[in-house]
Phi, psi and omega in degrees: 000113181219165176298322180296321179295319178296316179300321178293320178298318179293320180295334180277356183299311183303317180294320180293320178295318179295320178296321177294319178298323183291345180286342183261152358268003185297330183238076181283117183293344182250022180300329182271001184299316180302323179290335181282331183251130177290327182203182174301130183296141177287333180209150175233124177247121181251135187233135176190177180224145181066226180295332177296324176295322176300320176301317179299319181295323177297312182296320181296319179297320179295319180294323179294330176298332179269007179081016180264133180287092183237141178213149181249136180229157169291135178289353176271356182292141178273354180290145182231081174304152185304140175264164178164166184296340181276354180252118175272128180251130182236121176254137180237124178236129175259010180123313177266175176070019183289328181299312180295319181293320177299317179299317181292316183291334180300335179287344187246344182301127180082355181242327178227151172294135185238124173251134180235127171260115184210171185307307181191185183293343179278349178295139183304320185290345182297333183293345181270358189270133163280329175224115178263130178246100180293145182280334181054040180268347181076173179288138180242117188299325183280345178071021183257358173068033180298310180287324177301319179299311181300313183292320178297320179297314179298316183288330175291321176297320179295319177300315178302317179297320178298331182266001175116002179288164181303155180293170190278075175057209181285350179285331175073330180227158178297313178303321178296317178296318181297319181288323177293323177293318178302319179296318179295316180296319178300319180294319180294315182290321181289331180268000186309318181300338183274342183230335183299312181301318180292318179296318180296319179296318181295323188268352182287125180206147177292347179263009178087189182235145180249135179249122188239132185215157177298158182306322183287346185228031178297337177301330179296320178293319180297312179296318178299317179296322178299317180297320180289325180286320186275327182278275180283000179055061179255158171286120182220128182237161183234154177202150174275142189301312181295327181283338188307316184292348180254352183227284186293341177306326182285332174290323181295336180286342186239358184227168172279084194275124177234136185226144168256112184260119170277105189286164178131356179273151173299340185258013179303313185290327176294318175303312182298316181297312182293319180293322177297321178297333181262007177064028172278169182230147179209156174246135180257145175245110179088174183273164174256157183307124177083357181220154178287331184217157174279123178303138178093347179291134178286337179206139175240125179262117180248159179201159181300132177088006186285000173269354177264116184304327181284325174295318177300314179304320184278328192256332194292340179289351174297330181297304175296333176296314178292324176294320178299316179297321179297308181294321181298323182268004181269115180294141177072019180299000000 
């Protein structure tokens, strides 16, 4: 695990996303889903841990928009909602957390249909699947699952769409979304030398960095924090943008507060105003509703497609990934 390995994993994202897009429609990972389900499921339970749980929460929220009773839980939870053929259980593994996920899925094997999103058939958790959906993310040298996270998110969105959730933003299809995301990631990685050093300087603090995101994309903050904690081993905390003024605002009053804001919330400007009053500093990723930039941001990182919430959802974690590689490789940090 090195900064160079993480940078290589991030640089390999566009090719991996394009290769995943090229698999469709000839190799539909959910082609066997109708045979697995007798009818539309009465409930969908999605299980994961860490960023994988965040992926589950995104898919569950999309399903609820379609009126489907879907909920996401930590696979470490001891609670056991009733099993049965009418409940579809979905497990998501990004490589870690397999022990907890296996324990949770063991309660449902033979009682509910089980779909597992995992690296490949060799993953331990794959043995619990009635339908295994490989991530096709390839080997990742840094071991942080950057590509696994992206692919799992895309495939979870596709599963939701198969079950009746809204289509994938303005891209309309999964291959379209994957290719637009590849383009966005390529732009971010190729332009990194022009913005990463300034962003890193703005965000460096002895009190760590805070990642703030809209309610619909809190998974971006969770995944970004994971990369910072596991790679350069930094203090990294997360918060939802609307909630920030009721919680983290009080931390900003007492600390050297630095934030990476994933823009797009109705509450971006309130966040900026309150943080500015407390002399905190922040870098924004993407535009805010109705404006090209969030007022008060010391730096705004833009990329192609950042006005599409689904492209943002898929691409924006590359920003904390590139920052993690920068800090990880900086001597005397």
